[in-house]
Legacy VTK file of the C-alpha trace (Angstrom):
# vtk DataFile Version 3.0
C-alpha trace
ASCII
DATASET POLYDATA
POINTS 269 float
114.680 122.875 90.733
111.528 124.321 89.178
110.533 127.937 89.653
107.375 126.929 91.524
109.328 124.735 93.950
111.870 127.484 94.594
109.038 129.937 95.160
107.337 127.617 97.659
110.608 127.110 99.540
111.155 130.883 99.665
107.575 131.402 100.874
108.069 128.829 103.627
111.309 130.543 104.654
109.640 133.949 104.527
107.055 132.761 107.031
109.129 130.717 109.502
112.536 132.395 109.311
111.490 135.657 111.063
109.987 133.652 113.949
113.085 131.459 114.164
115.358 134.507 114.103
113.295 136.217 116.798
113.467 133.134 119.028
117.156 132.407 118.406
118.182 136.001 119.113
115.457 136.743 121.659
117.843 138.181 124.268
119.465 140.510 121.760
116.034 141.423 120.421
114.912 142.242 123.951
117.928 144.525 124.471
117.280 146.298 121.159
113.622 146.532 122.101
114.492 148.251 125.395
116.962 150.532 123.618
114.306 151.551 121.098
111.853 152.452 123.857
114.500 154.394 125.790
115.592 156.299 122.681
112.039 157.327 121.832
111.181 158.556 125.338
114.506 159.742 126.797
114.480 163.186 128.376
110.707 163.242 128.971
108.980 163.490 132.335
106.573 160.607 131.727
109.227 158.404 130.150
107.964 155.130 128.704
104.388 156.045 129.598
104.313 158.436 126.630
104.127 155.452 124.298
100.673 154.703 125.712
99.653 158.288 126.465
100.042 159.460 122.849
97.505 157.069 121.281
95.293 157.558 124.330
95.210 161.316 123.742
94.380 160.720 120.074
91.421 158.560 121.060
90.133 161.205 123.488
90.485 163.930 120.853
88.594 161.897 118.236
85.871 160.972 120.724
85.377 164.572 121.888
85.277 166.008 118.354
83.076 163.380 116.725
80.706 162.477 119.546
80.472 165.601 121.706
81.054 168.453 119.238
79.920 167.222 115.809
77.456 164.509 116.951
77.877 162.700 113.631
75.054 160.340 112.648
75.806 157.024 110.965
73.681 154.643 108.834
74.425 151.612 111.006
73.434 150.027 114.315
77.018 150.791 115.416
77.650 154.427 116.314
80.049 156.376 114.129
82.455 156.968 117.010
82.675 153.250 117.818
83.100 152.346 114.141
85.696 155.059 113.586
87.802 154.326 116.665
88.068 150.597 115.937
89.098 151.283 112.341
91.343 154.217 113.192
93.319 152.362 115.851
93.879 149.477 113.444
94.996 151.902 110.739
97.307 153.745 113.151
98.949 150.442 114.039
99.447 149.507 110.380
100.707 152.952 109.369
103.135 153.176 112.309
104.653 149.772 111.538
105.024 150.514 107.820
106.428 154.020 108.347
109.008 152.913 110.910
109.987 149.864 108.853
111.008 152.175 106.040
113.672 153.811 108.237
114.534 151.076 110.732
117.892 150.148 109.167
118.982 153.787 109.113
117.783 154.301 112.710
119.962 151.459 113.970
122.729 152.043 111.423
125.161 153.515 113.937
124.756 150.576 116.293
125.013 148.064 113.455
128.280 149.608 112.237
129.831 149.343 115.709
128.644 145.843 116.580
128.156 142.547 114.814
124.662 141.101 115.104
122.130 139.566 112.697
120.546 142.433 110.803
117.531 140.305 109.905
115.996 140.944 113.332
115.965 144.735 112.878
112.817 144.899 110.691
110.965 143.078 113.472
111.599 145.816 116.055
108.976 148.357 114.868
106.477 145.529 114.545
107.074 144.156 118.050
107.017 147.535 119.789
103.882 148.742 117.997
102.156 145.390 118.530
102.800 145.528 122.280
101.472 149.090 122.530
98.390 148.573 120.397
97.439 145.299 122.058
97.026 147.376 125.223
95.400 150.401 123.570
93.126 148.362 121.309
92.165 146.006 124.118
91.222 148.817 126.502
89.366 150.835 123.845
87.387 147.900 122.476
86.638 146.734 126.016
85.120 150.134 126.817
83.197 150.362 123.531
82.007 146.792 122.996
82.367 145.102 126.376
84.912 142.858 128.075
84.028 139.849 125.911
85.389 141.683 122.847
88.877 142.198 124.311
90.268 138.796 123.164
89.099 139.555 119.608
90.830 142.952 119.749
94.083 141.329 120.899
93.793 138.653 118.213
93.256 141.409 115.643
96.619 143.019 116.437
98.389 139.643 116.474
96.996 138.640 113.064
97.797 142.069 111.618
101.354 141.675 112.917
101.789 138.375 111.081
100.306 139.882 107.912
102.721 142.833 108.084
105.925 140.749 108.343
106.760 140.625 104.588
106.013 144.341 104.259
108.472 145.094 107.086
111.334 143.331 105.304
110.530 144.761 101.880
110.170 148.335 103.132
113.345 148.097 105.237
115.383 147.355 102.103
113.553 149.826 99.875
113.905 152.596 102.460
117.653 152.034 102.715
118.484 151.703 99.031
115.908 154.107 97.520
115.891 157.213 99.701
113.265 159.041 97.625
110.601 156.592 98.794
110.881 158.037 102.282
109.776 161.438 100.969
106.752 160.046 99.134
105.631 157.345 101.544
103.861 159.626 104.096
101.610 160.820 101.271
100.717 157.230 100.369
99.917 156.455 103.996
97.647 159.517 104.223
95.853 158.554 101.013
95.261 155.043 102.362
93.281 156.548 105.251
90.755 158.167 102.924
90.572 155.219 100.531
89.790 152.776 103.344
86.383 152.421 105.063
87.388 154.136 108.290
85.600 157.481 107.971
82.702 155.832 106.130
81.147 152.417 105.569
81.940 150.482 102.365
78.320 150.835 101.237
78.686 154.630 101.291
81.373 154.552 98.612
79.797 155.394 95.201
79.202 152.390 92.969
81.627 153.772 90.388
84.372 153.859 93.054
83.840 150.423 94.597
86.815 149.120 92.618
89.043 151.272 94.855
88.010 149.211 97.876
88.583 145.978 95.962
92.120 147.051 95.026
92.921 148.278 98.544
94.024 145.469 100.918
93.629 147.753 103.934
89.940 148.142 103.046
89.570 144.356 103.216
91.356 144.254 106.563
89.079 146.970 107.946
85.997 145.035 106.827
87.250 141.928 108.638
88.167 143.885 111.773
84.731 145.514 111.962
83.116 142.138 111.310
85.088 140.446 114.080
84.687 143.142 116.720
81.361 144.769 115.805
79.681 141.956 113.837
79.298 143.993 110.649
79.029 142.426 107.199
81.968 140.931 105.297
82.605 138.940 102.116
84.914 136.069 101.224
86.812 138.502 99.017
87.779 140.416 102.160
89.631 137.269 103.265
91.226 135.876 100.127
92.511 139.167 98.656
94.792 140.150 101.603
95.654 136.479 102.155
96.804 136.060 98.546
98.804 139.301 98.715
100.496 138.080 101.908
101.360 134.714 100.364
102.664 136.374 97.196
104.979 138.699 99.152
106.345 136.256 101.742
108.868 134.580 99.427
110.011 137.594 97.358
110.244 139.769 100.475
112.503 137.291 102.259
114.674 136.645 99.191
115.030 140.396 98.572
116.204 141.005 102.128
118.634 138.078 102.220
120.208 139.041 98.894
120.554 142.675 99.929
121.895 141.775 103.380
125.609 141.662 102.367
125.335 145.240 101.057
123.502 146.765 104.034
126.626 147.612 106.049
128.132 149.241 102.962
125.015 151.389 102.447
125.033 152.438 106.103
LINES 1 270
269 0 1 2 3 4 5 6 7 8 9 10 11 12 13 14 15 16 17 18 19 20 21 22 23 24 25 26 27 28 29 30 31 32 33 34 35 36 37 38 39 40 41 42 43 44 45 46 47 48 49 50 51 52 53 54 55 56 57 58 59 60 61 62 63 64 65 66 67 68 69 70 71 72 73 74 75 76 77 78 79 80 81 82 83 84 85 86 87 88 89 90 91 92 93 94 95 96 97 98 99 100 101 102 103 104 105 106 107 108 109 110 111 112 113 114 115 116 117 118 119 120 121 122 123 124 125 126 127 128 129 130 131 132 133 134 135 136 137 138 139 140 141 142 143 144 145 146 147 148 149 150 151 152 153 154 155 156 157 158 159 160 161 162 163 164 165 166 167 168 169 170 171 172 173 174 175 176 177 178 179 180 181 182 183 184 185 186 187 188 189 190 191 192 193 194 195 196 197 198 199 200 201 202 203 204 205 206 207 208 209 210 211 212 213 214 215 216 217 218 219 220 221 222 223 224 225 226 227 228 229 230 231 232 233 234 235 236 237 238 239 240 241 242 243 244 245 246 247 248 249 250 251 252 253 254 255 256 257 258 259 260 261 262 263 264 265 266 267 268
């Protein structure tokens, strides 16, 4: 079998296998999903509501600071607050999924050692929980900012981001378990990605000598597409093909990496 054929088979598996696993083990996934929510909110007065209250409070804080206190002006027909909130919520969703994926195997390590279940569904848990939360938060926020007609686009945005993040979830789950030092450095990388992505500024405001940073940053392309879809701002074909090519390149290797490391996961835990 040629290398290209093996790669295409792995890419196909990397795309369909997570969906098949989620459907096959949907009842177990639902139980783990409920357990994850309970663990994160146990002992609090508001309980599960905190999962929605936290991002809601962040939105209110950003809105008050940027619109009421600082009154920031923006070189666009879209106000800075609207532009920032749409980009920031998308970035918060991405960063939460990636950060939790790095530690998801360790988080559920105790349960996995005591019970026998397919470990390949674990990297999907942070993605599913965050997607559910941000579909609600993003939908409500965009509905208030851009109107009710924009809500379906906001929901579609989170769904497409979720599909794009699947290979990253599997890769980071393995890296986070086997290379512990990454967990110490990763928060810094996530913070840097905020400032190197057009969230606090428009792409045109980046100096010409630094435009290559946006080209090399897939999150910058995603932000351009999100703003284009929700707020009808400009985009380029490069904003589509660069993250799409990265996704296609990682699907196969990410799945193969996880499957080959799977027999050693229990030992590492």
